[in-house]
C-alpha positions as CSV (number, residue, x, y, z in Angstrom):
1,M,85.9,154.7,99.5
2,S,87.7,157.1,97.1
3,H,86.0,159.5,94.8
4,D,85.5,156.6,92.4
5,A,82.7,154.5,94.2
6,S,83.9,151.3,92.4
7,V,87.3,151.5,94.1
8,L,87.6,150.3,97.7
9,K,90.3,152.5,99.3
10,C,90.5,150.7,102.6
11,W,89.8,147.0,103.1
12,E,90.1,145.3,106.5
13,P,88.3,141.9,106.4
14,E,90.2,140.7,109.5
15,N,88.6,143.5,111.5
16,P,85.4,142.0,112.9
17,T,83.6,145.3,113.2
18,F,84.5,146.4,109.6
19,W,83.6,142.9,108.3
20,Q,80.1,142.8,109.9
21,R,79.2,146.4,109.1
22,T,80.5,146.9,105.7
23,G,82.9,144.2,104.3
24,R,80.7,141.2,104.2
25,S,78.0,142.6,102.0
26,I,80.5,144.0,99.5
27,A,82.5,140.8,99.4
28,L,79.4,138.7,98.8
29,R,78.2,141.0,96.0
30,N,81.6,140.7,94.3
31,L,81.5,136.9,94.8
32,W,78.0,136.5,93.4
33,I,78.9,138.4,90.2
34,S,82.2,136.7,89.9
35,I,80.6,133.2,89.9
36,P,78.5,133.5,86.7
37,C,81.4,135.2,84.9
38,L,83.6,132.3,85.8
39,M,80.9,129.8,84.9
40,L,80.7,131.3,81.4
41,G,84.5,131.1,81.1
42,F,84.4,127.3,81.8
43,I,81.5,126.9,79.3
44,V,83.5,128.5,76.5
45,S,86.5,126.5,77.4
46,V,84.7,123.2,76.7
47,L,82.5,124.2,73.7
48,W,84.5,122.0,71.4
49,S,84.0,118.8,73.5
50,M,80.4,119.0,72.3
51,V,80.8,120.7,68.9
52,T,83.3,118.1,67.6
53,L,80.7,115.3,68.0
54,N,78.5,117.0,65.5
55,L,80.9,118.5,63.0
56,P,80.5,115.5,60.6
57,N,76.7,116.0,60.6
58,A,77.2,119.6,59.7
59,G,79.2,118.6,56.6
60,F,82.8,118.8,57.9
61,T,85.2,116.1,56.8
62,F,87.9,116.4,59.5
63,S,89.8,113.3,60.6
64,K,89.3,111.8,64.1
65,E,92.8,113.0,65.0
66,Q,91.9,116.5,63.9
67,L,88.7,116.5,66.0
68,F,90.6,115.3,69.1
69,L,93.1,118.2,68.7
70,L,90.2,120.7,68.4
71,T,88.9,119.3,71.8
72,A,92.3,119.5,73.5
73,L,93.6,122.8,72.3
74,P,91.4,125.1,74.5
75,Q,92.8,123.4,77.6
76,L,96.4,123.8,76.4
77,S,96.0,127.5,75.5
78,G,93.8,128.1,78.6
79,A,96.4,126.7,81.0
80,T,99.1,128.9,79.4
81,L,96.9,132.0,79.5
82,R,96.3,131.4,83.3
83,I,100.0,132.0,83.9
84,F,99.5,135.6,82.7
85,Y,95.9,136.1,83.9
86,A,97.0,135.3,87.5
87,F,98.8,138.7,87.7
88,L,96.3,140.9,85.9
89,P,93.8,141.7,88.8
90,G,96.7,143.1,90.8
91,L,98.0,145.1,87.8
92,I,94.7,146.7,86.6
93,G,92.1,145.9,89.2
94,G,89.8,143.0,89.7
95,R,86.6,144.7,88.5
96,R,88.2,146.0,85.4
97,W,89.8,142.7,84.5
98,T,86.7,140.6,85.3
99,A,84.6,142.7,82.9
100,I,87.3,142.8,80.2
101,S,88.0,139.0,80.4
102,T,84.3,138.1,80.4
103,G,83.7,140.4,77.4
104,L,86.5,138.7,75.5
105,L,84.5,135.5,75.5
106,L,82.3,137.0,72.8
107,I,85.1,136.6,70.2
108,P,85.3,132.7,70.2
109,A,81.5,132.3,70.9
110,L,80.5,134.5,67.9
111,W,83.3,133.2,65.6
112,L,82.4,129.6,66.3
113,G,78.7,130.3,65.6
114,F,79.5,131.7,62.2
115,A,82.3,129.2,61.3
116,V,80.3,126.0,61.8
117,Q,77.6,127.2,59.4
118,D,80.0,126.9,56.5
119,P,81.5,123.4,55.8
120,S,84.2,125.0,53.7
121,T,85.7,126.7,56.8
122,S,89.3,125.7,56.9
123,Y,90.9,123.6,59.6
124,P,93.4,126.4,60.5
125,V,90.5,128.7,61.2
126,M,88.9,126.1,63.4
127,L,92.2,125.7,65.3
128,S,92.3,129.4,65.8
129,I,88.8,129.4,67.3
130,A,89.7,126.5,69.6
131,L,92.8,128.3,70.8
132,L,90.7,131.4,71.6
133,C,88.3,129.3,73.6
134,G,91.2,129.0,76.0
135,L,90.3,132.5,77.0
136,G,87.5,131.0,79.1
137,S,89.9,128.7,81.0
138,G,92.3,131.6,81.6
139,N,89.6,133.4,83.5
140,F,89.8,131.0,86.4
141,A,93.3,132.2,87.4
142,S,92.3,135.9,87.5
143,S,88.9,135.2,89.1
144,M,90.4,133.2,92.0
145,A,93.2,135.8,92.5
146,N,90.6,138.5,92.7
147,I,88.1,136.9,95.1
148,A,90.9,135.8,97.5
149,H,91.3,139.5,98.6
150,F,87.8,140.1,99.7
151,F,87.4,137.5,102.5
152,P,89.0,137.0,106.0
153,A,91.3,134.0,106.4
154,K,88.7,131.9,108.2
155,E,86.3,132.2,105.3
156,K,88.7,132.1,102.3
157,G,88.2,128.3,101.9
158,K,84.4,128.7,101.7
159,A,84.6,131.7,99.3
160,N,87.2,130.2,97.0
161,G,85.2,126.9,97.0
162,L,82.0,128.7,96.1
163,N,83.6,130.7,93.3
164,A,85.5,127.8,91.8
165,G,82.9,125.1,92.5
166,F,79.9,127.0,90.9
167,G,82.3,128.2,88.2
168,N,83.3,124.7,87.4
169,L,79.6,123.9,86.9
170,G,80.1,125.5,83.5
171,V,81.7,122.3,82.3
172,S,78.6,120.1,83.0
173,L,76.2,122.9,82.0
174,A,77.8,123.0,78.5
175,Q,77.8,119.3,78.2
176,L,74.1,119.1,79.3
177,L,72.6,122.1,77.4
178,I,74.5,122.2,74.1
179,P,73.2,118.9,72.8
180,L,69.6,120.1,73.4
181,A,70.1,123.6,72.1
182,I,71.6,122.6,68.7
183,T,68.4,120.6,67.9
184,L,66.2,123.8,68.1
185,P,66.0,127.0,66.0
186,L,66.6,129.2,69.1
187,F,67.1,132.4,67.3
188,G,64.8,131.9,64.3
189,G,66.0,133.5,61.1
190,F,68.5,135.6,63.0
191,G,70.5,132.5,64.0
192,G,71.2,131.2,60.5
193,E,70.0,128.2,58.5
194,A,69.9,124.7,59.8
195,Q,72.3,122.0,58.7
196,H,70.6,118.8,57.4
197,Y,71.9,115.3,57.5
198,L,70.6,111.7,57.2
199,K,70.5,109.3,60.1
200,D,69.1,105.8,59.6
201,G,67.5,107.0,56.4
202,V,65.7,109.9,58.1
203,E,66.6,113.5,57.4
204,K,67.4,115.5,60.6
205,S,68.1,119.2,61.2
206,L,70.9,120.7,63.3
207,W,71.6,124.3,64.4
208,L,75.2,123.7,65.5
209,Q,75.8,127.5,65.6
210,N,73.7,127.6,68.7
211,A,76.6,126.1,70.6
212,G,78.3,129.5,70.4
213,F,75.4,131.9,69.9
214,M,73.4,130.7,72.9
215,W,75.9,132.1,75.4
216,V,76.3,135.5,73.8
217,P,73.4,137.3,75.6
218,L,74.6,135.9,79.0
219,I,78.2,137.0,78.3
220,V,77.0,140.5,77.5
221,A,74.9,140.6,80.7
222,A,77.7,139.2,82.9
223,T,80.2,141.8,81.4
224,F,77.9,144.7,82.3
225,A,77.2,143.2,85.8
226,A,81.0,143.0,86.5
227,W,81.7,146.5,85.2
228,F,78.9,148.2,87.2
229,G,78.5,145.8,90.2
230,M,82.0,144.8,91.2
231,N,84.8,146.7,92.9
232,D,88.5,147.3,92.4
233,M,90.6,147.3,95.6
234,E,93.3,149.9,96.0
235,D,95.2,147.8,98.6
236,A,95.3,144.9,96.2
237,K,97.0,146.8,93.4
238,S,100.6,145.6,92.9
239,T,103.3,145.5,90.3
240,F,104.4,142.3,88.5
241,S,107.7,142.4,90.4
242,E,105.8,142.5,93.8
243,Q,103.7,139.5,92.8
244,A,106.6,137.6,91.2
245,I,108.1,137.0,94.6
246,I,105.9,133.9,94.7
247,F,108.4,132.2,92.4
248,K,111.0,132.3,95.2
249,R,108.6,130.6,97.7
250,H,109.1,126.8,97.5
251,H,105.7,126.2,98.9
252,N,104.3,127.8,95.7
253,W,105.9,125.0,93.7
254,L,104.8,122.3,96.1
255,M,101.2,123.5,95.8
256,C,101.5,123.5,92.0
257,Y,102.3,119.8,92.2
258,L,99.4,119.0,94.5
259,Y,96.9,121.1,92.5
260,L,97.9,119.2,89.4
261,G,96.8,116.1,91.3
262,T,93.4,117.6,92.2
263,F,92.2,120.1,89.6
264,G,94.4,118.6,86.9
265,S,92.6,115.3,87.6
266,F,89.2,116.9,87.6
267,I,89.5,118.7,84.3
268,G,91.6,115.9,82.7
269,F,89.1,113.2,83.6
270,A,86.2,115.5,82.4
271,G,87.9,115.6,79.0
272,A,88.8,111.9,78.8
273,F,85.9,110.0,80.4
274,A,83.5,110.1,77.4
275,L,86.1,109.0,74.9
276,L,87.6,106.3,77.3
277,T,84.1,104.9,77.9
278,K,83.3,104.9,74.2
279,T,86.5,102.9,73.6
280,L,86.2,100.4,76.5
281,F,82.4,100.1,76.8
282,P,81.1,100.9,73.3
283,L,77.5,99.9,74.1
284,V,77.1,102.5,76.9
285,P,75.3,105.7,75.8
286,V,78.0,107.9,77.2
287,T,76.8,111.2,75.7
288,K,73.8,111.0,78.1
289,I,75.9,110.7,81.3
290,A,79.2,112.5,80.5
291,F,78.1,115.5,82.5
292,I,77.5,113.7,85.8
293,G,81.1,113.4,86.9
294,P,82.0,117.1,86.3
295,L,78.8,118.0,88.0
296,L,79.7,116.0,91.1
297,G,83.2,117.4,91.2
298,A,82.0,121.0,90.8
299,L,79.2,120.8,93.4
300,I,81.4,119.1,96.0
301,R,84.2,121.7,95.7
302,P,82.7,124.3,98.1
303,V,82.2,121.5,100.6
304,G,85.9,120.7,100.4
305,G,86.7,124.3,101.2
306,M,84.2,124.4,104.1
307,I,85.5,121.1,105.6
308,S,89.1,122.4,105.3
309,D,88.1,125.6,107.1
310,R,87.3,123.4,110.1
311,L,89.8,120.5,109.8
312,G,92.7,122.1,108.0
313,G,93.5,121.9,104.3
314,A,96.4,119.6,104.6
315,R,94.5,116.9,106.5
316,V,91.7,116.9,103.9
317,T,94.1,116.9,101.0
318,L,96.0,113.9,102.4
319,L,92.7,112.0,102.8
320,V,91.7,113.0,99.2
321,F,94.8,111.5,97.6
322,C,94.4,108.3,99.6
323,C,90.9,107.9,98.3
324,M,91.9,108.7,94.8
325,V,94.4,105.8,94.9
326,L,91.5,103.6,95.9
327,G,89.5,105.0,93.0
328,I,92.2,104.2,90.5
329,L,92.4,100.6,91.9
330,G,88.6,100.4,91.4
331,V,88.9,101.5,87.7
332,L,91.7,99.1,87.1
333,S,89.7,96.1,88.5
334,A,86.8,97.1,86.3
335,L,88.6,97.2,82.9
336,P,87.8,94.6,80.2
337,V,90.5,91.9,80.2
338,A,91.3,89.5,77.4
339,G,88.2,90.3,75.4
340,G,85.9,90.3,78.4
341,A,83.1,92.7,78.9
342,G,84.5,94.4,82.0
343,N,82.5,95.7,84.9
344,W,80.7,98.8,83.8
345,P,79.0,99.6,87.2
346,L,82.3,99.4,89.0
347,F,84.1,101.4,86.3
348,F,81.4,104.1,86.4
349,G,81.3,104.2,90.2
350,S,85.0,104.4,90.6
351,F,85.3,107.2,88.1
352,M,82.5,109.1,89.9
353,A,84.5,108.7,93.1
354,L,87.5,110.1,91.3
355,F,85.5,113.1,90.3
356,L,84.1,113.5,93.8
357,F,87.4,113.4,95.6
358,S,89.2,115.5,93.1
359,G,86.5,118.1,93.6
360,I,87.0,118.0,97.4
361,G,90.7,118.3,96.8
362,N,90.2,121.3,94.7
363,G,88.6,123.0,97.7
364,S,91.1,121.8,100.2
365,T,94.2,122.7,98.2
366,Y,92.8,126.2,97.7
367,K,92.3,126.5,101.5
368,M,96.0,125.6,101.9
369,I,97.3,128.4,99.6
370,P,96.4,131.5,101.7
371,S,97.2,129.7,104.9
372,L,100.7,129.0,103.6
373,F,101.5,132.4,102.2
374,I,100.0,134.5,104.9
375,G,101.6,132.3,107.6
376,F,105.0,132.5,106.0
377,C,104.9,136.3,105.8
378,L,103.7,136.6,109.4
379,K,106.4,134.3,110.6
380,Q,109.0,136.5,108.9
381,A,107.6,139.5,110.8
382,H,107.5,137.7,114.1
383,D,108.4,139.9,117.2
384,K,108.0,143.1,115.2
385,D,105.5,145.9,115.9
386,E,101.9,145.8,115.0
387,A,102.4,147.9,111.9
388,A,104.9,145.4,110.6
389,M,102.6,142.5,111.3
390,Q,99.7,144.3,109.5
391,Q,102.0,144.9,106.5
392,A,103.1,141.2,106.6
393,R,99.5,140.1,106.5
394,Q,98.7,142.3,103.5
395,D,101.9,141.0,101.8
396,G,100.7,137.4,102.5
397,V,97.2,138.1,101.0
398,R,98.8,139.7,97.9
399,E,101.2,136.8,97.4
400,S,98.5,134.2,98.0
401,A,96.2,135.8,95.4
402,A,99.0,135.8,92.8
403,A,100.0,132.2,93.7
404,A,96.4,131.0,93.5
405,G,96.2,132.1,89.9
406,F,99.6,130.7,89.0
407,I,99.0,127.4,90.7
408,S,95.7,127.1,88.9
409,A,97.6,127.5,85.6
410,I,99.9,124.6,86.3
411,G,96.9,122.4,87.5
412,A,95.0,123.2,84.3
413,Y,97.6,121.4,82.1
414,G,96.0,118.2,83.4
415,G,93.1,119.0,81.1
416,Y,95.5,118.5,78.1
417,F,97.9,115.8,79.3
418,I,95.5,113.3,81.0
419,P,93.5,112.6,77.8
420,Q,96.8,112.4,75.9
421,I,98.2,109.9,78.4
422,F,95.1,107.8,78.1
423,G,95.3,107.9,74.3
424,L,99.0,106.8,74.4
425,S,98.1,104.0,76.8
426,V,95.4,102.7,74.5
427,K,97.7,103.0,71.5
428,M,100.5,101.1,73.2
429,S,98.5,98.3,74.9
430,G,94.9,98.6,73.6
431,G,93.7,99.5,77.1
432,A,94.0,102.2,79.9
433,E,96.1,100.2,82.3
434,Y,99.4,102.0,81.8
435,A,97.8,105.4,82.2
436,L,96.1,104.4,85.4
437,Y,99.3,103.0,86.9
438,C,101.0,106.3,86.1
439,F,98.2,108.3,87.8
440,M,98.3,106.0,90.9
441,L,102.0,106.5,91.3
442,F,101.5,110.2,91.0
443,Y,98.8,110.2,93.7
444,V,101.1,108.2,96.0
445,S,103.8,110.9,95.5
446,C,101.2,113.5,96.4
447,I,100.4,111.6,99.6
448,A,104.1,111.6,100.6
449,L,104.6,115.3,99.8
450,T,101.5,116.4,101.7
451,W,102.5,114.3,104.7
452,V,106.1,115.4,104.8
453,F,105.6,119.1,104.3
454,F,102.1,120.0,105.5
455,A,100.2,117.3,107.5
456,R,102.5,115.6,110.0
457,K,102.8,116.6,113.6
458,H,106.1,118.6,113.1
459,A,105.6,119.6,109.5
460,P,107.7,122.6,108.4
461,M,104.6,124.3,107.0
462,P,101.5,123.0,108.8
463,C,98.2,124.3,107.3
């Protein structure tokens, strides 16, 4: 290490001796601090999915269209922020940026907590808070770009899967805990007055501000943990121009397409499932079960990474998209037709399968990214001396880290567009069929792309 103990001057995870003696414990420490920071980011990114359900009870009179926009905007701004966040660990250091980006979550969490206590808060102010909640989604790109540097190639799938999978748990944690927390005076007089409303002739109390305030102590603790417990890596520092070479790699764009099919589906279905269920199966108490799908997808993601470490990311990804086509067919066959009731158990089970396989695919595609970029750089340095090969390996790690963040940005747009496509389908036909056919065709194209470029016997980029 250098004179600054937080900066790792030399990092050689592919050296077995270094990894066992020193590297593994440092890498794991950074991973276990990164996970709760990322989890809090996902929590903040989906706050509005729960808050909008209760704004009318808190005295707000926004239209249904306005409420839907509040729910969607964090995913749109977050996906865009990821494009920039992807390059920041390389520019200023992973430890520094993890602490800064986690601390920034205090702004939307606190502002939301104060804003919802005043029913006269204007809609533009609420839109501003929703846009700022996208800071939480942006954290994914920088977090994945940072953690990718710490682990050897054979363990990257597992490490990325743990970081992203447990980070994704923030979605289901928010949807599980916020409905409970807003019914309790968690902070007593310090948390503000309750909002009162009538339901079935009975007066009820609501502390909607808790949806934001409840995360503030955890954000503060995670920020300090990142600043004092994580490490910057001198070898990982790089300029934007050095990282921007990924835009010339055509496998970068292919992986953007595939990740839109895996993570885009996961986050998009997480946003659309409750509303779609409420529209098609109005008697189902969806608020009690909305968290199950995102929970399954998040928990299975590390498994997808570990399976891919053994079998290869491309094979697993190919199987994932085949299963997702079957899942869409299951949803289609369960839809209410001609005024019928539909098949709720099949609808629910098929959607849970979509969450499950998209979660596995999140892990497998993230295993493919470092394999592709490191393999490409090593291939270019083939037949050169050992120093050139070592430099090529470092270049591949740096490129794969930047690419992981950028690819995550493209995939995150699914969180905005999938609910919009479902809404358009319902508006056009009264049902979800058109949207589901579009998704199925997209998954078929992902199968073809994965097979042609990555999974077949003589694929140009096997991984």
